[in-house]
A tleap script that builds the chain and sets N, CA, C and O, in Angstrom:
source leaprc.protein.ff14SB
mol = sequence {
  NMET GLY GLU GLU LYS LEU ARG ILE TYR GLU
  ASP ASP VAL ARG VAL ARG ILE TYR VAL SER
  GLU LYS GLU LYS SER GLY SER VAL PRO LEU
  TYR GLU ALA ILE VAL LEU LYS ALA ARG GLU
  GLN GLY LEU ALA GLY ALA THR VAL ILE ARG
  GLY VAL MET GLY PHE GLY ALA ASP ARG ARG
  MET HIE SER SER LYS ILE LEU GLU LEU SER
  GLU ASN LEU PRO MET LEU ILE GLU ILE VAL
  ASP LEU GLU GLU ASN ILE GLU LYS PHE LEU
  PRO TYR ILE ASP SER MET VAL LYS ASP GLY
  PHE VAL THR MET GLU ARG VAL HIE VAL THR
  LYS TYR ARG HIE LYS CASP
}
set mol.1.N position { 72.303 -40.460 56.335 }
set mol.1.CA position { 71.009 -39.817 56.289 }
set mol.1.C position { 70.630 -39.526 54.837 }
set mol.1.O position { 70.148 -40.427 54.151 }
set mol.2.N position { 70.827 -38.319 54.350 }
set mol.2.CA position { 70.530 -37.986 52.962 }
set mol.2.C position { 71.806 -37.778 52.188 }
set mol.2.O position { 72.901 -37.817 52.749 }
set mol.3.N position { 71.663 -37.556 50.891 }
set mol.3.CA position { 72.840 -37.281 50.062 }
set mol.3.C position { 73.402 -35.911 50.415 }
set mol.3.O position { 72.657 -34.969 50.686 }
set mol.4.N position { 74.724 -35.816 50.407 }
set mol.4.CA position { 75.345 -34.525 50.669 }
set mol.4.C position { 75.321 -33.694 49.407 }
set mol.4.O position { 75.567 -34.181 48.303 }
set mol.5.N position { 75.013 -32.418 49.607 }
set mol.5.CA position { 74.949 -31.499 48.483 }
set mol.5.C position { 75.991 -30.406 48.649 }
set mol.5.O position { 76.359 -30.030 49.762 }
set mol.6.N position { 76.444 -29.922 47.538 }
set mol.6.CA position { 77.326 -28.771 47.500 }
set mol.6.C position { 76.489 -27.589 47.025 }
set mol.6.O position { 75.788 -27.683 46.017 }
set mol.7.N position { 76.563 -26.490 47.745 }
set mol.7.CA position { 75.843 -25.283 47.339 }
set mol.7.C position { 76.851 -24.284 46.780 }
set mol.7.O position { 77.893 -24.023 47.382 }
set mol.8.N position { 76.522 -23.741 45.632 }
set mol.8.CA position { 77.372 -22.735 44.998 }
set mol.8.C position { 76.542 -21.463 44.882 }
set mol.8.O position { 75.438 -21.479 44.338 }
set mol.9.N position { 77.079 -20.369 45.396 }
set mol.9.CA position { 76.367 -19.088 45.348 }
set mol.9.C position { 77.091 -18.183 44.361 }
set mol.9.O position { 78.319 -18.093 44.363 }
set mol.10.N position { 76.300 -17.507 43.509 }
set mol.10.CA position { 76.905 -16.537 42.603 }
set mol.10.C position { 75.877 -15.501 42.199 }
set mol.10.O position { 74.670 -15.733 42.268 }
set mol.11.N position { 76.376 -14.364 41.780 }
set mol.11.CA position { 75.520 -13.304 41.267 }
set mol.11.C position { 75.560 -13.375 39.754 }
set mol.11.O position { 76.626 -13.305 39.143 }
set mol.12.N position { 74.392 -13.514 39.160 }
set mol.12.CA position { 74.263 -13.667 37.710 }
set mol.12.C position { 73.322 -12.610 37.160 }
set mol.12.O position { 72.864 -11.722 37.878 }
set mol.13.N position { 73.048 -12.728 35.878 }
set mol.13.CA position { 72.073 -11.878 35.204 }
set mol.13.C position { 71.024 -12.779 34.573 }
set mol.13.O position { 71.347 -13.790 33.951 }
set mol.14.N position { 69.751 -12.394 34.744 }
set mol.14.CA position { 68.653 -13.107 34.092 }
set mol.14.C position { 68.146 -12.245 32.953 }
set mol.14.O position { 67.822 -11.071 33.133 }
set mol.15.N position { 68.084 -12.848 31.780 }
set mol.15.CA position { 67.535 -12.192 30.600 }
set mol.15.C position { 66.210 -12.855 30.290 }
set mol.15.O position { 66.111 -14.081 30.247 }
set mol.16.N position { 65.201 -12.046 30.077 }
set mol.16.CA position { 63.896 -12.551 29.655 }
set mol.16.C position { 63.581 -11.925 28.310 }
set mol.16.O position { 63.609 -10.704 28.149 }
set mol.17.N position { 63.283 -12.783 27.349 }
set mol.17.CA position { 63.001 -12.346 25.983 }
set mol.17.C position { 61.547 -12.695 25.691 }
set mol.17.O position { 61.164 -13.864 25.710 }
set mol.18.N position { 60.746 -11.677 25.421 }
set mol.18.CA position { 59.323 -11.846 25.172 }
set mol.18.C position { 59.058 -11.718 23.675 }
set mol.18.O position { 59.334 -10.678 23.077 }
set mol.19.N position { 58.526 -12.775 23.076 }
set mol.19.CA position { 58.192 -12.783 21.654 }
set mol.19.C position { 56.860 -13.502 21.483 }
set mol.19.O position { 56.308 -14.045 22.440 }
set mol.20.N position { 56.357 -13.498 20.265 }
set mol.20.CA position { 55.127 -14.246 20.009 }
set mol.20.C position { 55.475 -15.602 19.410 }
set mol.20.O position { 56.538 -15.789 18.819 }
set mol.21.N position { 54.571 -16.521 19.574 }
set mol.21.CA position { 54.773 -17.896 19.132 }
set mol.21.C position { 55.003 -17.998 17.624 }
set mol.21.O position { 55.725 -18.886 17.170 }
set mol.22.N position { 54.403 -17.109 16.852 }
set mol.22.CA position { 54.502 -17.176 15.388 }
set mol.22.C position { 55.773 -16.546 14.821 }
set mol.22.O position { 56.079 -16.730 13.643 }
set mol.23.N position { 56.512 -15.808 15.643 }
set mol.23.CA position { 57.738 -15.184 15.150 }
set mol.23.C position { 58.720 -16.258 14.685 }
set mol.23.O position { 58.855 -17.302 15.324 }
set mol.24.N position { 59.395 -16.002 13.583 }
set mol.24.CA position { 60.341 -16.960 13.004 }
set mol.24.C position { 61.727 -16.354 12.867 }
set mol.24.O position { 61.895 -15.137 12.793 }
set mol.25.N position { 62.704 -17.233 12.834 }
set mol.25.CA position { 64.067 -16.889 12.453 }
set mol.25.C position { 64.386 -17.833 11.306 }
set mol.25.O position { 64.778 -18.980 11.521 }
set mol.26.N position { 64.215 -17.345 10.096 }
set mol.26.CA position { 64.275 -18.228 8.932 }
set mol.26.C position { 63.031 -19.097 8.945 }
set mol.26.O position { 61.912 -18.584 8.966 }
set mol.27.N position { 63.218 -20.407 8.932 }
set mol.27.CA position { 62.081 -21.323 8.940 }
set mol.27.C position { 61.812 -21.914 10.326 }
set mol.27.O position { 60.913 -22.739 10.490 }
set mol.28.N position { 62.598 -21.485 11.323 }
set mol.28.CA position { 62.517 -22.041 12.679 }
set mol.28.C position { 61.789 -21.049 13.589 }
set mol.28.O position { 61.971 -19.841 13.436 }
set mol.29.N position { 60.976 -21.523 14.528 }
set mol.29.CA position { 60.386 -20.598 15.499 }
set mol.29.C position { 61.489 -19.802 16.204 }
set mol.29.O position { 62.532 -20.354 16.555 }
set mol.30.N position { 61.254 -18.514 16.407 }
set mol.30.CA position { 62.264 -17.640 16.995 }
set mol.30.C position { 62.723 -18.126 18.363 }
set mol.30.O position { 63.918 -18.112 18.657 }
set mol.31.N position { 61.783 -18.555 19.202 }
set mol.31.CA position { 62.163 -19.026 20.538 }
set mol.31.C position { 63.129 -20.207 20.442 }
set mol.31.O position { 64.062 -20.313 21.238 }
set mol.32.N position { 62.909 -21.086 19.477 }
set mol.32.CA position { 63.795 -22.237 19.284 }
set mol.32.C position { 65.171 -21.786 18.793 }
set mol.32.O position { 66.192 -22.291 19.261 }
set mol.33.N position { 65.203 -20.850 17.866 }
set mol.33.CA position { 66.468 -20.337 17.333 }
set mol.33.C position { 67.298 -19.683 18.439 }
set mol.33.O position { 68.518 -19.845 18.480 }
set mol.34.N position { 66.641 -18.947 19.328 }
set mol.34.CA position { 67.357 -18.286 20.429 }
set mol.34.C position { 67.947 -19.324 21.379 }
set mol.34.O position { 69.100 -19.195 21.790 }
set mol.35.N position { 67.177 -20.345 21.732 }
set mol.35.CA position { 67.670 -21.382 22.643 }
set mol.35.C position { 68.829 -22.154 22.000 }
set mol.35.O position { 69.827 -22.438 22.662 }
set mol.36.N position { 68.700 -22.486 20.736 }
set mol.36.CA position { 69.784 -23.199 20.053 }
set mol.36.C position { 71.055 -22.359 19.990 }
set mol.36.O position { 72.155 -22.886 20.156 }
set mol.37.N position { 70.911 -21.050 19.751 }
set mol.37.CA position { 72.071 -20.154 19.702 }
set mol.37.C position { 72.702 -20.024 21.097 }
set mol.37.O position { 73.926 -19.979 21.219 }
set mol.38.N position { 71.877 -19.965 22.139 }
set mol.38.CA position { 72.392 -19.891 23.509 }
set mol.38.C position { 73.198 -21.145 23.836 }
set mol.38.O position { 74.257 -21.070 24.458 }
set mol.39.N position { 72.688 -22.286 23.412 }
set mol.39.CA position { 73.412 -23.555 23.652 }
set mol.39.C position { 74.727 -23.569 22.876 }
set mol.39.O position { 75.771 -23.946 23.409 }
set mol.40.N position { 74.662 -23.155 21.619 }
set mol.40.CA position { 75.857 -23.104 20.774 }
set mol.40.C position { 76.923 -22.190 21.376 }
set mol.40.O position { 78.116 -22.477 21.276 }
set mol.41.N position { 76.497 -21.098 21.996 }
set mol.41.CA position { 77.422 -20.133 22.586 }
set mol.41.C position { 77.895 -20.532 23.984 }
set mol.41.O position { 78.685 -19.815 24.598 }
set mol.42.N position { 77.416 -21.669 24.487 }
set mol.42.CA position { 77.894 -22.187 25.766 }
set mol.42.C position { 77.265 -21.561 27.001 }
set mol.42.O position { 77.840 -21.631 28.087 }
set mol.43.N position { 76.099 -20.953 26.854 }
set mol.43.CA position { 75.447 -20.375 28.021 }
set mol.43.C position { 74.985 -21.484 28.968 }
set mol.43.O position { 74.821 -22.634 28.559 }
set mol.44.N position { 74.780 -21.127 30.229 }
set mol.44.CA position { 74.487 -22.120 31.265 }
set mol.44.C position { 73.185 -22.869 31.016 }
set mol.44.O position { 73.093 -24.054 31.338 }
set mol.45.N position { 72.186 -22.217 30.456 }
set mol.45.CA position { 70.906 -22.878 30.204 }
set mol.45.C position { 69.869 -21.882 29.743 }
set mol.45.O position { 70.048 -20.673 29.884 }
set mol.46.N position { 68.802 -22.386 29.199 }
set mol.46.CA position { 67.695 -21.546 28.730 }
set mol.46.C position { 66.404 -22.321 28.892 }
set mol.46.O position { 66.381 -23.546 28.772 }
set mol.47.N position { 65.333 -21.600 29.167 }
set mol.47.CA position { 64.017 -22.197 29.321 }
set mol.47.C position { 63.015 -21.392 28.507 }
set mol.47.O position { 63.064 -20.162 28.489 }
set mol.48.N position { 62.111 -22.089 27.837 }
set mol.48.CA position { 61.037 -21.431 27.095 }
set mol.48.C position { 59.735 -21.712 27.824 }
set mol.48.O position { 59.422 -22.856 28.154 }
set mol.49.N position { 58.988 -20.652 28.069 }
set mol.49.CA position { 57.700 -20.753 28.747 }
set mol.49.C position { 56.627 -20.230 27.798 }
set mol.49.O position { 56.734 -19.120 27.277 }
set mol.50.N position { 55.602 -21.031 27.581 }
set mol.50.CA position { 54.498 -20.634 26.707 }
set mol.50.C position { 53.414 -20.016 27.571 }
set mol.50.O position { 52.891 -20.663 28.478 }
set mol.51.N position { 53.081 -18.774 27.291 }
set mol.51.CA position { 52.051 -18.086 28.058 }
set mol.51.C position { 50.659 -18.564 27.683 }
set mol.51.O position { 50.411 -18.923 26.532 }
set mol.52.N position { 49.761 -18.570 28.641 }
set mol.52.CA position { 48.383 -18.959 28.352 }
set mol.52.C position { 47.531 -17.748 28.001 }
set mol.52.O position { 46.432 -17.891 27.465 }
set mol.53.N position { 48.043 -16.545 28.308 }
set mol.53.CA position { 47.301 -15.337 28.000 }
set mol.53.C position { 48.233 -14.144 28.059 }
set mol.53.O position { 49.168 -14.124 28.859 }
set mol.54.N position { 47.986 -13.152 27.223 }
set mol.54.CA position { 48.781 -11.936 27.264 }
set mol.54.C position { 48.407 -10.994 26.136 }
set mol.54.O position { 47.642 -11.336 25.234 }
set mol.55.N position { 48.972 -9.790 26.215 }
set mol.55.CA position { 48.828 -8.841 25.119 }
set mol.55.C position { 50.098 -8.016 25.065 }
set mol.55.O position { 50.843 -7.924 26.041 }
set mol.56.N position { 50.331 -7.421 23.909 }
set mol.56.CA position { 51.533 -6.632 23.713 }
set mol.56.C position { 51.208 -5.211 23.342 }
set mol.56.O position { 50.120 -4.713 23.632 }
set mol.57.N position { 52.163 -4.554 22.695 }
set mol.57.CA position { 52.021 -3.154 22.342 }
set mol.57.C position { 50.825 -2.900 21.431 }
set mol.57.O position { 50.243 -1.816 21.457 }
set mol.58.N position { 50.456 -3.896 20.623 }
set mol.58.CA position { 49.315 -3.719 19.718 }
set mol.58.C position { 47.972 -3.856 20.433 }
set mol.58.O position { 46.917 -3.672 19.826 }
set mol.59.N position { 48.016 -4.185 21.746 }
set mol.59.CA position { 46.838 -4.316 22.606 }
set mol.59.C position { 45.934 -5.478 22.220 }
set mol.59.O position { 44.825 -5.595 22.741 }
set mol.60.N position { 46.383 -6.324 21.331 }
set mol.60.CA position { 45.609 -7.477 20.895 }
set mol.60.C position { 45.752 -8.606 21.903 }
set mol.60.O position { 46.867 -8.970 22.278 }
set mol.61.N position { 44.635 -9.158 22.342 }
set mol.61.CA position { 44.648 -10.219 23.339 }
set mol.61.C position { 44.987 -11.549 22.685 }
set mol.61.O position { 44.463 -11.880 21.622 }
set mol.62.N position { 45.861 -12.304 23.323 }
set mol.62.CA position { 46.225 -13.646 22.895 }
set mol.62.C position { 45.926 -14.572 24.059 }
set mol.62.O position { 46.402 -14.354 25.173 }
set mol.63.N position { 45.143 -15.599 23.800 }
set mol.63.CA position { 44.729 -16.479 24.881 }
set mol.63.C position { 44.520 -17.885 24.365 }
set mol.63.O position { 44.068 -18.084 23.237 }
set mol.64.N position { 44.853 -18.863 25.200 }
set mol.64.CA position { 44.594 -20.247 24.825 }
set mol.64.C position { 43.108 -20.559 24.906 }
set mol.64.O position { 42.675 -21.620 24.455 }
set mol.65.N position { 42.323 -19.652 25.475 }
set mol.65.CA position { 40.874 -19.845 25.567 }
set mol.65.C position { 40.162 -19.473 24.273 }
set mol.65.O position { 39.067 -19.958 23.991 }
set mol.66.N position { 40.788 -18.618 23.501 }
set mol.66.CA position { 40.171 -18.166 22.256 }
set mol.66.C position { 40.763 -18.997 21.124 }
set mol.66.O position { 41.924 -18.809 20.761 }
set mol.67.N position { 39.986 -19.902 20.571 }
set mol.67.CA position { 40.472 -20.892 19.621 }
set mol.67.C position { 41.258 -20.282 18.462 }
set mol.67.O position { 42.342 -20.772 18.144 }
set mol.68.N position { 40.754 -19.244 17.830 }
set mol.68.CA position { 41.419 -18.711 16.639 }
set mol.68.C position { 42.724 -17.976 16.952 }
set mol.68.O position { 43.528 -17.758 16.047 }
set mol.69.N position { 42.952 -17.593 18.197 }
set mol.69.CA position { 44.190 -16.898 18.549 }
set mol.69.C position { 45.185 -17.803 19.269 }
set mol.69.O position { 46.294 -17.376 19.593 }
set mol.70.N position { 44.793 -19.046 19.519 }
set mol.70.CA position { 45.613 -19.922 20.348 }
set mol.70.C position { 46.921 -20.340 19.692 }
set mol.70.O position { 47.778 -20.912 20.365 }
set mol.71.N position { 47.103 -20.076 18.407 }
set mol.71.CA position { 48.350 -20.426 17.728 }
set mol.71.C position { 49.396 -19.325 17.816 }
set mol.71.O position { 50.506 -19.494 17.312 }
set mol.72.N position { 49.069 -18.203 18.443 }
set mol.72.CA position { 50.028 -17.108 18.528 }
set mol.72.C position { 50.127 -16.614 19.968 }
set mol.72.O position { 49.919 -15.435 20.253 }
set mol.73.N position { 50.444 -17.527 20.856 }
set mol.73.CA position { 50.532 -17.190 22.270 }
set mol.73.C position { 51.869 -16.521 22.594 }
set mol.73.O position { 52.831 -16.645 21.836 }
set mol.74.N position { 51.923 -15.810 23.728 }
set mol.74.CA position { 53.189 -15.205 24.139 }
set mol.74.C position { 54.200 -16.279 24.524 }
set mol.74.O position { 53.847 -17.292 25.127 }
set mol.75.N position { 55.447 -16.046 24.172 }
set mol.75.CA position { 56.541 -16.957 24.506 }
set mol.75.C position { 57.581 -16.168 25.306 }
set mol.75.O position { 57.910 -15.030 24.971 }
set mol.76.N position { 58.081 -16.786 26.353 }
set mol.76.CA position { 59.097 -16.177 27.194 }
set mol.76.C position { 60.314 -17.087 27.204 }
set mol.76.O position { 60.226 -18.251 27.593 }
set mol.77.N position { 61.443 -16.554 26.777 }
set mol.77.CA position { 62.704 -17.292 26.834 }
set mol.77.C position { 63.481 -16.704 28.005 }
set mol.77.O position { 63.692 -15.493 28.068 }
set mol.78.N position { 63.902 -17.550 28.923 }
set mol.78.CA position { 64.623 -17.087 30.097 }
set mol.78.C position { 66.005 -17.727 30.122 }
set mol.78.O position { 66.150 -18.942 29.991 }
set mol.79.N position { 67.016 -16.876 30.292 }
set mol.79.CA position { 68.404 -17.329 30.325 }
set mol.79.C position { 69.062 -16.707 31.561 }
set mol.79.O position { 68.935 -15.505 31.797 }
set mol.80.N position { 69.759 -17.524 32.342 }
set mol.80.CA position { 70.495 -17.034 33.512 }
set mol.80.C position { 71.944 -17.476 33.363 }
set mol.80.O position { 72.230 -18.656 33.158 }
set mol.81.N position { 72.849 -16.518 33.469 }
set mol.81.CA position { 74.277 -16.834 33.359 }
set mol.81.C position { 75.078 -15.677 33.939 }
set mol.81.O position { 74.521 -14.667 34.370 }
set mol.82.N position { 76.390 -15.845 33.940 }
set mol.82.CA position { 77.280 -14.774 34.384 }
set mol.82.C position { 77.114 -13.560 33.474 }
set mol.82.O position { 76.836 -13.697 32.282 }
set mol.83.N position { 77.287 -12.383 34.045 }
set mol.83.CA position { 77.076 -11.149 33.284 }
set mol.83.C position { 77.916 -11.092 32.013 }
set mol.83.O position { 77.423 -10.676 30.965 }
set mol.84.N position { 79.178 -11.506 32.095 }
set mol.84.CA position { 80.034 -11.421 30.902 }
set mol.84.C position { 79.536 -12.346 29.781 }
set mol.84.O position { 79.672 -12.015 28.604 }
set mol.85.N position { 78.969 -13.485 30.134 }
set mol.85.CA position { 78.422 -14.387 29.113 }
set mol.85.C position { 77.156 -13.818 28.491 }
set mol.85.O position { 76.941 -13.936 27.285 }
set mol.86.N position { 76.328 -13.205 29.311 }
set mol.86.CA position { 75.111 -12.566 28.793 }
set mol.86.C position { 75.476 -11.414 27.870 }
set mol.86.O position { 74.879 -11.259 26.804 }
set mol.87.N position { 76.447 -10.609 28.267 }
set mol.87.CA position { 76.879 -9.464 27.440 }
set mol.87.C position { 77.343 -9.928 26.055 }
set mol.87.O position { 77.059 -9.270 25.054 }
set mol.88.N position { 78.047 -11.044 25.997 }
set mol.88.CA position { 78.507 -11.587 24.714 }
set mol.88.C position { 77.343 -12.089 23.868 }
set mol.88.O position { 77.431 -12.116 22.641 }
set mol.89.N position { 76.248 -12.488 24.522 }
set mol.89.CA position { 75.100 -13.044 23.814 }
set mol.89.C position { 74.130 -11.965 23.307 }
set mol.89.O position { 73.359 -12.218 22.382 }
set mol.90.N position { 74.162 -10.796 23.892 }
set mol.90.CA position { 73.211 -9.737 23.525 }
set mol.90.C position { 73.193 -9.384 22.036 }
set mol.90.O position { 72.110 -9.153 21.498 }
set mol.91.N position { 74.334 -9.329 21.343 }
set mol.91.CA position { 74.271 -9.032 19.905 }
set mol.91.C position { 73.443 -10.048 19.115 }
set mol.91.O position { 72.802 -9.683 18.129 }
set mol.92.N position { 73.449 -11.302 19.528 }
set mol.92.CA position { 72.633 -12.313 18.856 }
set mol.92.C position { 71.146 -12.026 19.075 }
set mol.92.O position { 70.338 -12.133 18.153 }
set mol.93.N position { 70.804 -11.661 20.306 }
set mol.93.CA position { 69.413 -11.309 20.589 }
set mol.93.C position { 69.011 -10.108 19.736 }
set mol.93.O position { 67.946 -10.112 19.118 }
set mol.94.N position { 69.860 -9.082 19.700 }
set mol.94.CA position { 69.573 -7.883 18.906 }
set mol.94.C position { 69.333 -8.205 17.442 }
set mol.94.O position { 68.465 -7.608 16.805 }
set mol.95.N position { 70.096 -9.140 16.911 }
set mol.95.CA position { 69.954 -9.461 15.488 }
set mol.95.C position { 68.746 -10.349 15.196 }
set mol.95.O position { 68.233 -10.340 14.077 }
set mol.96.N position { 68.287 -11.113 16.183 }
set mol.96.CA position { 67.196 -12.064 15.940 }
set mol.96.C position { 65.812 -11.512 16.270 }
set mol.96.O position { 64.850 -11.814 15.565 }
set mol.97.N position { 65.692 -10.715 17.319 }
set mol.97.CA position { 64.374 -10.245 17.754 }
set mol.97.C position { 63.978 -9.013 16.952 }
set mol.97.O position { 64.631 -7.972 17.027 }
set mol.98.N position { 62.906 -9.144 16.189 }
set mol.98.CA position { 62.408 -8.029 15.373 }
set mol.98.C position { 61.209 -7.358 16.039 }
set mol.98.O position { 61.019 -6.148 15.915 }
set mol.99.N position { 60.397 -8.155 16.749 }
set mol.99.CA position { 59.192 -7.644 17.388 }
set mol.99.C position { 59.056 -8.330 18.741 }
set mol.99.O position { 58.707 -9.509 18.806 }
set mol.100.N position { 59.323 -7.617 19.802 }
set mol.100.CA position { 59.281 -8.174 21.140 }
set mol.100.C position { 60.050 -7.251 22.064 }
set mol.100.O position { 60.332 -6.109 21.704 }
set mol.101.N position { 60.388 -7.723 23.234 }
set mol.101.CA position { 61.229 -6.926 24.117 }
set mol.101.C position { 62.020 -7.826 25.043 }
set mol.101.O position { 61.723 -9.011 25.198 }
set mol.102.N position { 63.042 -7.230 25.657 }
set mol.102.CA position { 63.985 -7.979 26.483 }
set mol.102.C position { 64.132 -7.255 27.817 }
set mol.102.O position { 64.248 -6.030 27.853 }
set mol.103.N position { 64.127 -8.008 28.907 }
set mol.103.CA position { 64.434 -7.434 30.218 }
set mol.103.C position { 65.671 -8.124 30.768 }
set mol.103.O position { 65.939 -9.285 30.460 }
set mol.104.N position { 66.413 -7.399 31.579 }
set mol.104.CA position { 67.598 -7.955 32.215 }
set mol.104.C position { 67.599 -7.504 33.668 }
set mol.104.O position { 67.259 -6.363 33.981 }
set mol.105.N position { 67.987 -8.414 34.543 }
set mol.105.CA position { 68.084 -8.059 35.950 }
set mol.105.C position { 69.139 -8.922 36.621 }
set mol.105.O position { 69.403 -10.052 36.210 }
set mol.106.N position { 69.730 -8.363 37.656 }
set mol.106.CA position { 70.704 -9.115 38.444 }
set mol.106.C position { 69.942 -10.054 39.369 }
set mol.106.O position { 68.922 -9.683 39.950 }
set mol.107.N position { 70.450 -11.271 39.497 }
set mol.107.CA position { 69.826 -12.257 40.372 }
set mol.107.C position { 70.897 -12.945 41.202 }
set mol.107.O position { 72.038 -13.103 40.766 }
set mol.108.N position { 70.517 -13.345 42.389 }
set mol.108.CA position { 71.408 -14.132 43.243 }
set mol.108.C position { 70.999 -15.587 43.057 }
set mol.108.O position { 69.837 -15.942 43.254 }
set mol.109.N position { 71.947 -16.417 42.682 }
set mol.109.CA position { 71.668 -17.805 42.332 }
set mol.109.C position { 72.309 -18.741 43.344 }
set mol.109.O position { 73.449 -18.542 43.763 }
set mol.110.N position { 71.559 -19.761 43.727 }
set mol.110.CA position { 72.098 -20.856 44.526 }
set mol.110.C position { 72.012 -22.099 43.669 }
set mol.110.O position { 70.917 -22.528 43.304 }
set mol.111.N position { 73.148 -22.681 43.344 }
set mol.111.CA position { 73.185 -23.904 42.548 }
set mol.111.C position { 73.434 -25.079 43.488 }
set mol.111.O position { 74.255 -24.997 44.402 }
set mol.112.N position { 72.724 -26.151 43.254 }
set mol.112.CA position { 72.893 -27.351 44.061 }
set mol.112.C position { 73.553 -28.430 43.223 }
set mol.112.O position { 73.129 -28.704 42.100 }
set mol.113.N position { 74.582 -29.035 43.769 }
set mol.113.CA position { 75.308 -30.110 43.101 }
set mol.113.C position { 75.516 -31.241 44.100 }
set mol.113.O position { 75.648 -31.005 45.300 }
set mol.114.N position { 75.543 -32.462 43.598 }
set mol.114.CA position { 75.869 -33.611 44.440 }
set mol.114.C position { 77.351 -33.597 44.754 }
set mol.114.O position { 78.173 -33.324 43.879 }
set mol.115.N position { 77.695 -33.889 45.991 }
set mol.115.CA position { 79.116 -34.036 46.354 }
set mol.115.C position { 79.570 -35.409 45.909 }
set mol.115.O position { 78.861 -36.395 46.106 }
set mol.116.N position { 80.729 -35.479 45.320 }
set mol.116.CA position { 81.285 -36.771 44.875 }
set mol.116.C position { 81.990 -37.485 45.981 }
set mol.116.O position { 82.513 -38.580 45.774 }
savepdb mol mol.pdb
quit
């Protein structure tokens, strides 16, 4: 019939890091630096999502509809991994994020893998 799949269930932690598109870490965009560091540290994966609209603590609106502000859109970096791996990664986030915020929550994950 169809391919057999293996389901793996685990409880993980999801970290969401909210920064602006213009934030830098040295000469590299901050969101890129965070993802590269997560990969270097062996985390399970990371995703960057570019927001089409948002505002932060300064109450300034950022939108892809407003031409002059479209270069500084909200960026969301999302990382899901085991709690102990996230805990080891937090000092890197603390050292890199100067203006933004981070949320963490427990999540139940179902991973799908092909059976060999």
